[in-house]
C-alpha positions in Angstrom: -11.7 2.3 12.3 -9.4 5.3 12.8 -7.9 3.9 15.9 -7.2 0.6 14.1 -5.3 2.4 11.3 -3.2 4.3 13.7 -2.2 1.4 15.9 -2.3 -1.7 13.7 0.5 -4.2 13.6 0.4 -6.2 10.4 0.5 -9.9 10.8 0.5 -10.5 7.1 0.6 -8.3 4.0 -2.8 -9.5 2.7 -4.5 -8.5 5.9 -2.8 -5.1 6.2 -5.1 -2.1 5.3 -4.4 -0.6 1.9 -5.1 3.0 0.9 -5.4 4.8 -2.4 -3.4 8.0 -2.2 -3.3 10.9 -4.6 0.1 12.2 -5.8 -0.6 15.6 -4.2 -1.1 13.9 -0.8 2.0 11.9 -1.3 3.9 15.0 -2.2 3.2 16.4 1.3 4.9 13.4 2.8 7.9 13.3 0.4 8.7 17.1 0.3 10.2 17.3 3.9 13.5 15.8 4.9 13.3 13.2 7.6 16.6 14.3 9.0 16.5 18.1 9.0 12.9 18.9 7.9 14.3 20.9 5.0 12.6 20.9 1.6 13.5 17.9 -0.6 13.5 17.1 -4.2 12.2 13.7 -5.3 11.6 11.8 -8.4 9.9 8.5 -9.4 12.6 6.1 -10.4 10.5 3.0 -11.1 6.9 2.1 -11.8 5.8 -1.5 -12.0 2.0 -1.8 -11.8 0.9 -0.7 -8.4 4.6 -0.4 -7.3 6.3 3.0 -7.4 9.8 3.8 -6.1 10.9 7.4 -5.3 14.4 8.8 -4.7 14.3 11.6 -2.3 17.2 14.1 -1.7 17.7 17.0 0.6 19.9 19.8 -0.7 20.2 21.3 2.8 21.7 18.3 4.7 22.5 16.1 1.7 20.5 13.2 3.1 19.0 10.9 0.6 16.7 7.9 0.8 14.3 5.8 -1.2 10.6 5.2 -0.5 8.6 2.4 -2.0 4.8 1.8 -2.1 5.1 -1.9 -1.3 7.7 -4.6 -0.5 8.7 -7.4 -2.9 7.3 -10.9 -2.7 9.8 -13.1 -4.6 10.3 -11.4 -7.9 7.1 -9.4 -7.8 5.7 -6.5 -5.8 3.2 -7.4 -3.0 0.4 -5.1 -4.1 0.5 -6.4 -7.7 0.2 -10.0 -6.3 -2.5 -9.0 -3.8 -4.6 -7.2 -6.5 -4.2 -10.0 -8.9 -5.2 -12.5 -6.2 -8.3 -10.5 -5.3 -9.4 -10.4 -8.9 -8.8 -14.1 -9.4 -10.3 -15.3 -6.2 -13.5 -13.1 -6.5 -14.1 -14.2 -10.1 -14.0 -10.6 -11.3 -13.0 -9.9 -14.9 -9.4 -8.9 -14.9 -9.6 -6.8 -18.1 -12.6 -4.8 -16.7 -11.2 -4.4 -13.2 -7.8 -3.2 -14.4 -9.4 -0.9 -17.0 -11.7 0.7 -14.3 -8.7 1.3 -12.0 -6.5 2.6 -14.8 -9.3 4.9 -15.9 -9.5 6.3 -12.4 -5.8 7.1 -12.7 -4.6 4.3 -10.4 -1.4 2.5 -11.5 -2.1 -1.2 -12.2 -0.2 -4.1 -13.7 -0.5 -4.6 -17.4 -2.3 -7.7 -18.8 1.0 -9.5 -19.3 2.2 -8.9 -15.7 -1.2 -9.9 -14.4 -1.0 -13.2 -16.3 2.6 -13.8 -15.1 1.6 -13.2 -11.5 -1.4 -15.6 -11.9 0.8 -18.4 -13.3 3.8 -17.8 -11.0 2.0 -17.3 -7.7 -1.8 -17.8 -7.8 -2.8 -20.8 -9.7 -1.1 -23.1 -7.3 -2.7 -21.4 -4.3 -6.1 -21.5 -5.8 -5.9 -25.4 -5.9 -5.5 -25.4 -2.1 -8.0 -22.7 -1.4 -10.9 -24.0 -3.5 -10.4 -27.8 -3.7 
């Protein structure tokens, strides 16, 4: 499994491995400049369910960049769509699943966002998958 994670080439977002990462571990990745290895400052600029966007700046070389937890799919973020699909297609309770994840400190879409993703992306797909 370790070898797979190091050398995988994603053929699609839903097959790509996903990881739950703590903020302290993420801090270790964001705190060093990719240009000069100097210490950076960063801040969260957007949170949308599982999606988080960071702005990172290096005071030493003035390099700045953004880092995002997942790409967009249409008008939504891929991990929000994938999580919503996993809940729907397994028959799990959305309220309980989202509450369990939120209680563990994991960012999740709110009920309204989950409902919008279902109607915008998933209900049409479920017809083809299960009919």
